[in-house]
C-alpha positions as a printed NumPy array, in Angstrom:
array([[ -4.132,   5.934,  -0.554],
       [ -1.145,   6.874,  -2.718],
       [ -1.709,  10.607,  -2.751],
       [  1.465,  12.582,  -2.106],
       [  3.899,   9.825,  -3.076],
       [  5.868,  11.528,  -5.857],
       [  7.904,   8.557,  -7.047],
       [  4.916,   6.493,  -8.181],
       [  5.048,   7.59 , -11.796],
       [  1.887,   5.968, -13.112],
       [ -0.766,   3.865, -11.416],
       [ -3.993,   2.055, -12.12 ],
       [ -6.662,   0.306, -10.05 ],
       [ -7.145,  -3.396, -10.677],
       [ -9.669,  -5.173,  -8.465],
       [ -8.601,  -4.765,  -4.844],
       [ -5.11 ,  -3.551,  -5.797],
       [ -3.258,  -0.481,  -6.974],
       [ -0.505,  -1.169,  -9.501],
       [  2.155,   1.474, -10.058],
       [  5.509,   2.149, -11.636],
       [  8.536,   3.15 ,  -9.561],
       [ 10.896,   3.476, -12.494],
       [ 12.226,   1.647, -15.504],
       [ 11.974,  -1.906, -14.159],
       [ 10.395,  -1.601, -10.705],
       [  6.676,  -1.902, -10.095],
       [  4.613,  -1.749,  -6.927],
       [  1.431,  -3.624,  -6.072],
       [ -0.571,  -2.473,  -3.064],
       [ -3.512,  -4.711,  -2.22 ],
       [ -5.993,  -5.27 ,   0.569],
       [ -5.673,  -8.729,   2.133],
       [ -7.471, -10.762,   4.771],
       [ -4.714, -11.418,   7.303],
       [ -6.859, -12.515,  10.234],
       [-10.386, -13.555,   9.332],
       [-12.098, -14.761,   6.153],
       [-13.405, -11.975,   3.956],
       [-12.472,  -9.136,   6.321],
       [ -9.682,  -7.252,   4.557],
       [ -7.773,  -6.035,   7.602],
       [ -4.321,  -5.447,   6.134],
       [ -2.451,  -4.187,   3.114],
       [  0.163,  -6.134,   1.233],
       [  2.974,  -4.165,  -0.371],
       [  4.954,  -5.831,  -3.151],
       [  7.856,  -4.404,  -5.085],
       [  8.423,  -6.303,  -8.328],
       [ 11.241,  -6.156, -10.859],
       [  9.769,  -6.604, -14.354],
       [ 12.633,  -8.848, -15.405],
       [ 13.675, -10.615, -12.195],
       [ 10.423, -10.982, -10.237],
       [  9.69 , -10.197,  -6.592],
       [ 12.063,  -7.819,  -4.822],
       [ 10.237,  -7.491,  -1.495],
       [  6.826,  -7.973,   0.107],
       [  5.312,  -6.834,   3.402],
       [  1.934,  -7.303,   5.036],
       [  0.87 ,  -4.55 ,   7.415],
       [ -2.226,  -5.041,   9.554],
       [ -4.382,  -1.997,  10.241],
       [ -4.428,  -3.025,  13.924],
       [ -0.623,  -2.845,  14.132],
       [ -0.319,   0.43 ,  12.243],
       [ -3.354,   2.303,  13.553],
       [ -4.175,   0.455,  16.796],
       [ -7.763,   0.015,  15.561],
       [ -9.755,  -3.011,  14.432],
       [-10.44 ,  -1.673,  10.949],
       [-11.43 ,  -3.887,   8.066],
       [-13.064,  -3.702,   4.675],
       [-15.923,  -6.084,   4.024],
       [-18.165,  -6.718,   1.048],
       [-21.856,  -5.973,   1.448],
       [-23.878,  -7.195,  -1.53 ],
       [-20.699,  -7.156,  -3.626],
       [-19.81 ,  -3.58 ,  -2.687],
       [-16.677,  -3.077,  -0.566],
       [-17.129,  -0.854,   2.496],
       [-15.443,  -0.219,   5.817],
       [-16.764,  -2.329,   8.702],
       [-18.353,  -0.831,  11.829],
       [-15.243,   1.179,  12.711],
       [-14.219,   3.655,  10.024],
       [-10.852,   5.365,   9.559],
       [-10.461,   9.065,  10.285],
       [ -8.226,  11.535,   8.446],
       [ -5.234,  10.891,  10.75 ],
       [ -5.457,   7.16 ,   9.905],
       [ -5.169,   7.934,   6.202],
       [ -2.168,  10.157,   6.947],
       [ -0.417,   7.331,   8.866],
       [ -1.139,   4.874,   6.056],
       [  0.182,   7.304,   3.478],
       [  3.339,   7.895,   5.549],
       [  3.931,   4.138,   5.744],
       [  3.578,   3.802,   1.979],
       [  5.848,   6.787,   1.348],
       [  8.57 ,   5.524,   3.705],
       [  8.467,   1.957,   2.389],
       [  8.418,   2.862,  -1.292],
       [ 11.024,   5.612,  -0.99 ],
       [ 13.6  ,   2.903,  -0.266],
       [ 13.005,   1.405,  -3.733],
       [ 12.36 ,   4.607,  -5.649],
       [ 14.994,   5.66 ,  -8.173],
       [ 17.375,   8.28 ,  -6.867],
       [ 16.526,  11.761,  -8.09 ],
       [ 19.208,  14.323,  -8.768],
       [ 19.868,  16.409,  -5.707],
       [ 18.284,  13.884,  -3.309],
       [ 20.634,  12.971,  -0.456],
       [ 21.096,   9.391,   0.657],
       [ 19.557,   8.74 ,   4.075],
       [ 21.007,   6.307,   6.604]])
């Protein structure tokens, strides 16, 4: 999910979330959430957190809105798995692009990187 996002310096998996570092004081938490129905995890929640000051920003993005598909992750006998409809490679690319674009706004500026408007 976070492959190809160069400004996540370190990350770890914790339950249904990925925790990562964006720099000295900024952290990111990417988690699967049930936005529509019970235990169907049909969205991701993106949180940017300042270690000293708390939440900076949070967004919930539903798979339906991003991919125009009714995708969800469910738990079968305690094992998470995609529901009846499964993502294809292009869905993973779109998800990765969303993460890259969102997190690049908070990533520390690298030398030689131009500011985008």
